[in-house]
N, C-alpha and C positions, 0 to 999 in steps of 0.2 A: 415091444416094437409093434407097430401096426402090421397086420397081415399084408403081404405083398398083393393080395387080391382084394383088400378091403378099401382101397382109396386110389385115386389117381389125380394127376394135375389136369385141369381143364384143357381140352384138346387145342384150343386157341393159343395156349401158352407153351405147349410141348414143342421141343425141337424137332425139326424135320430133316431127315438124312440129306436131302438134296440141297440144303442150305449150307452145307459144310464140306470142306475139302478133304476131310479125313473120314474114316469109317466110324460113324457115330455110335452104332450099336457095339462095336468092338471096344471103343473107349469106355462106354457106360458099363460094360461088363466088369471093369476094374473096381467099381464102387460096390462096397459091401455094407450091410447093416451091422450096427454095434449095439449090443445090449449088455448092461453091467448091473451087478448087484453089489451094494455097498453096506457094510455093517451098520447097524443102528446106532452104535456108539462112535461112529466116525466123526471127525471134526466137521466135515462138509455135509453130513447127513441132513441136518436141519435146513440148510439153505439150498442144497442141490437135490435132496431126496436120496432114497436108498435104492431106487430102481431108475436107471437112466437109459435112454435110447438115442440113437443118432446114426451117423454114417461114417464111413472110413474109405480110404483109397489104397489099393494094393500098389506099392511102389517098388517092390523087388520080388524076384522069383522065389526067394527063400521065405516068403510069407510075412514081410514087414508091411503093416497097415498104418498109414498116417491118418490121424483124426484130430479133433479138437480136444484139448486136455481135460476139460471139466467132465466129460463123459466117463473117463477112466480114473479120475482122481480117487484114491483110496478103494478102488474096486477089488473085491475078493473073488468075483466070478466075472468072466468075460466070455461072451458068445458072439461069433460072427455069422451073419446070415447072408448067403450068397444069392445071386440073382435067380438061380434055379430053385431056391427054397431050401437048400441044404444049410445046416447049422453046424459049425465047427467051433471047438473051444479056442480061446486065445489067452494070452498073458500080457498084462500091462507092463511094458518095458520101461517107459519113462514119460515124464511130463516136465515141460519147461514153463516156469511161472512167467518169465519175461515175454515170451512170444505167445504162449497159450497152446502150443502144439503138444499133442500126445502121440505116443508110438505104441503099437500093439504087435506082438509076435503071434501069428497063427500057429496053433499046435497040431495042425493037420494039413495035409496037402490041399491047396485051394484049386489048382488047375484053372486059373483065370488069367486073362491078359494083365500085364503090368503097365501102369500108366507112367510115362516118362515125366520126370520133373522138368518144368520149363523155366522161363526167366520172366518173373512178374514185372521187373523193372521196364521191360520192353512193351508191356501192354498199354495201349493208348486209351484215352477217354473215348467212349462210344464204340469201343471194340465189341464185336459180336462174340458172345461167350455162351457157354452152357453151364447151368448149375445142376450137377449130376447127383441124383439120389439113388439109393438102392432100388432096383426094380426096372431099370431101363428107361426108355423114352417117356413112358406113362407117369413116371415119378421124377421127371426132370423138367427144367424150365429153360426156355430160350430167353436169354437176357443180354444186357449190355452193361459195360462199365460206366457208371454215372458219376463216380467221384474217386479221388485219391487225396487223402488228407489225414492230418493227425487225428487220432482217436484216443480218448481217455475214458477208462471204465472206473466205476465207483469202487471197485475192489482192489485199488492200488495197481492199476494196469495202464500202460501207455504204449501206443504204437506211433512211431514217427510218421508213417504214411500207410494207413490202412486202405484197402480197396473196397468200394461200395458198388453193388450191382442191383439192377432192377429189371423186371419185376422180381419180387422176393420169392424164395422157395419156402413153403409152409413148414417144412421139417428141416431146417437149415443146418443144424449142428453136425459138423463133420462132412458136409457136402463137398463135392469136388468142383472147383472153378476151372473149367476146361477151356483152354485158349483156342485160337483159330487153326492151330495145327494139331489139335488133339492132345496137347500136353497139359500138365497140371500147373496152374498159376496161383492157386490159393486154396484155403480150407475154410469152410463156413463156420462162423462164430456166433453171430447175433442177428436178430431182426430189429430194425429201427423204423421210425417214421420220419419222412422227409416232407417238408412243406412244398407245395406247388402253387403255381399262379392261380388266383381265384379263391384262395383260402382252403383249397383241398390239400390233402396229403396222400402220400403213397408209402407203402412198405418197401424197404430196401434191406438187403443183406450186407452185413459187414464181413469181409473176408480177410483172413490173415495171409499176407503175401508169401508165396512159396520161397522167395529168395531168403527169407529169414531162417528157414530150416537148414539150409545148406551148411553153414558153419558149425551147426550143433548136432547134425544127424548121427554122426559116428559116436559122439558122447552119449546121446540118448540110447543108442543100442548097447553100449558097453558099460555105462555108468548110471544110467537112468535119469541123468540130468546133465546140463552143460558143465564143462570143467572151468568154472569161474566162481569167484566168491559170491555167495548169496546176497541179494539186496536187503537192506534193512526194511522190515515190515512192521507196521504199526497196528494192524488189525482193526482198521476203521473203515466204514463205508460212508462216502460223502457225495454231495451233489453241489451244483452251481446254482445259486439264486441271486440274480441281480448283481453280478460281479463279486459275489461272496461265496466262500466255500463253507458249506454247512454240514456238520456231522449228522447223518441220518441213521446210523447203526454202528454197533460195535461187536467184534468177534468175542465170544464168551471166553473170559480169562485171557484175552489177548493183551499185548503191551499197552494199547491205548486205554483199555478199560482199567487195567491195573494202575495206570497213572492218573486215573480219575477224569479223563475226558468223558463227556456225556453227550447223548443224543440231544441235538439242538444247539450245541456249541458252534460258534462261528470261528473258524481258524483264520487268524489275522496274519501270522508270520511263522516261519520255521527257520531256526538258526539266525534270527535277526533279519531275514529277508521276507518282505511282504508277499503274500500269495493271493491271487484273485481267481484262479481256476484250478481244476483238478490236475491238469498236466503240470502246472507250475508247482503245486503242492507236492506231488509225488516225485518229480524230478529234483526238487530241492532236498527232500528227505534222502533220496538215493545219492545225492552229491556229498553227503556228510561222511560217507564211509560204508563199510560192509555191515552185514547183519550183526547186531549186538551194540552198535554205536548208540550213544545217548542222543536223543533228538529234542532240542529245546523248542517248545511249541507255545506260542502266545495265542490265547483264545478269549472270546468275548461271551459272557454268560450272565443273563439276568442283570444287565446294566453294569457289570464289572469286567475288568480285564484281568485275566489270570495268566501266570507264567508257570507252565508245567514242563517236566522233563520226562520224556518217554524213553524207557530202555527198550530199544527195538529188538525184534527177534528174527529168526529164520523161519519163514512160513512153512517150509517143508518139514520142520521138526514137530509141527502140530498135526501132521498128517500121518495116517497109517501107511506103512510101506507096502508095495505090491506083494501079494502072496506068491511064493515060489512054487513052480509046478515041476 
């Protein structure tokens, strides 16, 4: 993780206390840094790296820190960096593949304010918000909500209504989306580009709405994952090109690779239903049953149409479980 003294947000983008009805510095003190180390032989080591950094938010007095899950997936070591520079160990409690949330238990007393969980469904477009990073105002961004819409990620991920904010935070992973009353409305996940008038584009952050964590928070604490059947996982990475879904990568030894799907294949249909976008592809796969269900896939390759049957898997079974402390 970058040193707290090593960088800062441009002053013009930093939030100013007088612009908010709550104690801005008190709220930002709830944001911590997260640094993890992942074994070299972990399933996600090649794609996500073996050293990951980001942010997290203290959401309970007993040391629960909410973050974005890819930072802690398969982590064997977790450290939390506080706004005053202290570092304390943590334990990766759980990760939800469907929402993307991750939960950490601090293993030492933090003595920080707790950020209250808000209600993201009530946040309006153009709402004034703060994207909070560890380090206070100098590492946070004054922003607005610029969009609420469906989001599909190439790694078999769909949110019915993600939140999008601008300007973007440069170290967005696990940042706190702080609402107009100082409560937590979402957690930072991605940076994307959005086209603007005149051919220009701007960077925006995609945030996972906080309402999605409420039904699963207790399960993440006690079970490490939600108490629901796992979705079928194919282990493919795909993109949309001119209303076509194209395979751009495959998880090593994953279900799709074992079924002989290949990079460059165009996915035409799943279970007899035509698919034209990522959300349609993934939702159709999930509609067929739980993890382990056989997924009929029709693909186009080198001028030929192929019918393949993919024995889906449970993605969590490919991952290393968190180490107990």
